N, C-alpha and C positions, 0 to 999 in steps of 0.2 A: 314716458314717465311711468305709466301704469303697466307697461309690458313687463318690465323687470319685476314688479310686484306680483303680477299675475303668474309669472314663472315660479317665483318663490312660494306663493300660496298653492299653486298647483302641485308642487313637490310635497308640500306639507299635507295637502288633502290626500294625495296618493299614499304617503306614509301612514296616514290615519286609517287607511284601509287595512293595514297590518298591525298597527300599534296604537290603538286608541288610548287616551290619557290614563295609563295605569290599569286599564281593564284587561280582559282576556278576550281574544277573538278566535272563533272557530275551534275552541277547545285547546288552544295553544297559549303558552306563556308569551306575553308581549312586553316590549320595553315600556318603562314609565315615562312620564313627562320629563324631559331633560332639565326644565327649569326647577323641578323639585329638588335637584341636587345642589342648587345654588342658594346660599343663605339669603334670607329676606333682609337681614341687616349686616352691615360691614363697618369697619372702622378704617378710614383712609389715613395714610401716613401723614398727610399735611392738614388733616381736619377739613378738607374741602371735598365736596361731592359733585361730580361733573354732570351726572344725570339724575334728575329728581322726578318723583312720581307723587302727584296729589290725588288722594283717593276720592272717589265718589261717596255718596252716603252708603252706609253699611260697613261691614268689616273688610279689612284688607284681604284676609284669607276667606273670602266668601265662596270659593270654589266656583266662581262665575265671572262676572264682568270686571270687578276690581282685580281679582287675582289673575285673570287671563291677560289683562293689559299689563299688569306689573311683571308678569312672566316675560313679556317682550322687553321691558326695561332690563331685567336681570340677564336675559340671554344676550342682548347686545353688549351690555357692560362686561359680562364675563368673557365674551369672545373677542372683545376689543380692548381689554385691560383698562377699563374706565371705572371710576368710583361711582357709587349710586346710593340713593337714600329715598325712603318714602316718607311722606308727610300727611298726617290726617288732620284736617281742619278742626279747630276747637269747637266744642259743643256738639260733637257727634252728629246725630241725625237732625239736630236743630241748628246746624251750622248756617251762618248768614253769608252773604256775598263778602262782607268784610272779613269773616273768618277764613274764607277760601283765599282771598287776596293776601291776607297776612301769611298764610302757609306758603303761597307762591313767593312772596317777597323774602321770607325766611330762607327758602330754598335758593333763591338768587344770591342773597347775602352770604350763603354758605358755599358759594362757588359754582352753582349750577350753570352749565352751558346750554343744556336742553331741559325743559320742564314738560313732562307729560301730564296732562290733566284729563281725568276720566269723567265723563258724564255731562249731559246737557246743562246741568245747573251751574257749571263752571263759567259760563259765558261772561257775565258781568265782571267777575273777578279777573278773568283773563284780560279783558279790555284795560282794566286798571294796571295790572302787573306788566302787561306787554308795553304799555306806554312808559312806565317807570323804569323798565329795564330793556331798552331797545336793542341791546347787543345780545340778549338771551333769546333763544329760539323756543317757542311754545307749540306743543302739539295737542290739539283739541280733539279727543276721541269722542265720537258721537256728537260732533259739533257742526259748526258752519263758519264761513269767513267772518271775521270781526273787523269793525271800523270804529274810528273815533266819532265824537259827536258831530264833527263837521263833515263826516263822510269819508275821511281818509282811511283807506284799507290798511290794516296792520299786517305788513308783509313778514313780520317775525312770528306770525301765528299761522300754522297749517292745520286745516280741519280735515278730519277723516270721518266719514259716515258709512253705514252699511245698508244694504237692501234687506233689512230684516223681514220684510213681507215675503221675500223669496224663501228664506229659511223656514218661516212659519208655514208657508204654503206646503213645502215639502213635508214638514212634520204632520200637518193636518191630513194631507193626502195619504201619507204612509199609514197613519193610525186607522183611517177608515178602510183602506185597502186590506189591512191586517184583520179587519173584522170588528173593530170597535165602533159602536154607534152611539154610545152615551159618553160624551166627552165634557171636559171642563177647561176653562181658561182662568187662571188666577194671576193678575198682573201687578207689577210694582209701579210706584209713582203716582198712585191715585188717579190714573187716567190722564196725567199731564206729561208723561214721558213719551216723546215721539217714537223712540225705538220700540218700547213695549207695545205701544198702540199699533205700530206696523207689524210686529210679530203676531199680535192677536188677530188683526184683520186678515193677514195672510193665512193664518191658521184656519180661519173660517172659510176663506176662499178655496183652500186646498181640500178641506173636508167636503165642500160642496161639489167640487170637480170629481172627487172619488166617489161620492155618494151617487152622483148622476151616472157615472160609469157603471156602478153596480146596481143602480136603480133601487137604492135603499134610502130610508129616512134616518137622519142623524139629529141628535139634540146636543147643544153646547151650552152648559151653564157658564156664565161670563161675568166675572167680578173683579173690581179693584179694591174691595174691602181688605183692610188689614195689611195693605201693601205699600202705604205711603212712604215708609222708611226702608223698604226692601229687607226688613228684618224678619227672622223667625219669631213666632209668637204663639202662645197657647190659643188665642182667639182664632188665628188662621188655621191652626191644626184642628180645632173643633169644627170650623166651617168645612174644611176638606173632609173630615171624618163623616160629617153629615151628608155631604154629597155622595161619598162612596157608599154609605149605608142605604142611600136612596137610589142606588143604581148606577151612578157614574162609574165608568170603568177605567178611565185614564184622564189625568189632569195635566195640562201644560203649565208647568210651574215657571212663570216668566218674571223673575225678580230676585236675583242674587240669593241672599241667605234665606229667603222665603222657601227655597227648595227643602230645607231641613224639616220644616213643619209639614209640608205636603208629603214628602217621602215617608215621614214617620207615620202619618195618617194612612198612607197607602200600605205600608208594611203591616200595620195593625188590622187592616181590612182586606188583605190579600188582593190589593188593587195595583194600578200602574201609574207611572209618572212619565212625562216627557220633559227632558231637561232643556236648558237654554244657554246660549252664548258659547259654552264649551261642552265637550263630551263629558257628561256627568254619570256615565254608566258605572264608573269605579266607586261612586259614592253611595249607591244603593242598588240592591238587586231588583228594585221596583221599576227601574228606568228601562223603557222599551226603545227609546231613541232620544236624540237631542238635536235641537235646532241650533246649529253652530254658526259663528262668524269668526273670521281669522284675526282675532284681537292681537295676540302676541306677534304674529307675523307682520301685520300692518304696522304695529308699533316699532318693531325692529327696522322695517323698511323706512319709516318716516325719520327715525333717529339717525339712520345712516346718512340721510340727505344733508345733515349738518356737518358731517365729517368727511364726506366725499366731494364737497364743493358744489353740490347740485340743489341746495336749499331753494334757490330761486324757482325751481320747477314746481314746488308745492307751497311756498310761502305766500300767504294772502289768498289762497284758493281752497277749493273743496275737492277732495277725492272721494267719490261715492263708489263703494266696492260691492260687487254682487256676484252672481253666477258667472258672468262673463269673465270676471277676474279670478274665478275659483275661490272666492272669498266667503262663500256661504255653502252650507251643505249639511248632510247627515253622516254620522260615523258608521259606515256600513259594516266594519269589522266587529263592532261591539253591540250593535243593535240586537234585540231579541225578537225582531219581527219574523213571522213564519209564513204569512200570507202574501208577501210582496218581496220580489227578488231584487238582488243588486242590479241585475241587468235591466229590470223594469225601472228602477230608480235612475239608472244612468240614462235611460231613454227619455225620461221625464226631464231630467236635468238638462239634457241636450236641447229639448224643446223650449225650455226657459231661456237658454243661451241664445238660441236662434230667433226667439221672439214669437215662435208658434204658440206658446203659452204666455199669455199676458196677465200680469198680476197688478192689481190696483195698489199703489203705494200711498193712498190718501191716509192721513192721520185721523183715524176714527176711534172715538171712545167706546161706543157700543155699536157693533155692526148690526145691520138689519138682517132679519131672517131671509133665507133664500128658498129656492124651489124645493131643495131636499134637506136643508139644515134649518132647524128651529133654534134661534138664539134666545136663551133665557137670561136676561139681565138679573144679576143678584146685587142689590144695592143696599 
């Protein structure tokens, strides 16, 4: 099951070495993201939409988690002549489980054959919708297998999760190897989002490993403030500006549209940002690298299971994707790192795949300080 996906993701990661999402690599013009050429909205001839996307909190065009996942919906639909539509639950960042379930039910009533739901907050709504529409297939990105109250597994729901701790580790290791010793982590979800927690803990672990290798000390300011809604805000920008003014050199912006506030602060202070989920180098010259996961590619793969007759391989189960599947990584063509080479990155990546480098995937809100890394919680 995962072998086919690994091949697809490996191809995408190889291509990213030469064509990061709309940025430039090694001084050359590179191709943009093919999903950008596909309209976000369409009008189907019969008024029905076969593939639906339910957004997580934040904007659809967040240049991160929502957009990366929806790109997979658009790519599959465009390549397979399917109609598609996105739905944003009512009440925006204050959406309830009922609001999310209503959006899913509307999608199903509008003809959805597959519903892709992004974000761990979709779980309760998916249980309700999946039972109400047993013939519809649901894909739970950043999720887990779902069951009814009596423990019956919902086989029309397929869950996909990623090993964000591996991507975070790579980003933290790269930053320290490149000479950054004053780092920051600003996370979305107020410390309750498992994916963001894994990114952050992995980031600290990677920073520790690199600091140990270089025998240097590193400080990481670590905060969940102003990230509950994953939105940009003046408060978040002010906090990031303060960090930069007090010596922080690069902040891992781990939370959708929060990136806009942190990159604006970095630009004003001549500082740096580490992106998340997708290659964010094209969004700001402040980005030194991005901790990526294969959102679009995994979404394409999962949707295809409904149409090629192999849904039973993923329905009712969890596919957890990481380095072994080439589903996490850094965009080597577009990073601006100068003190760490692509060859060194590839060697570390291989050590993660082989298990030589082990990364703790525990969901930790605030990591403890380590031998070479002082974690400074900002609450």
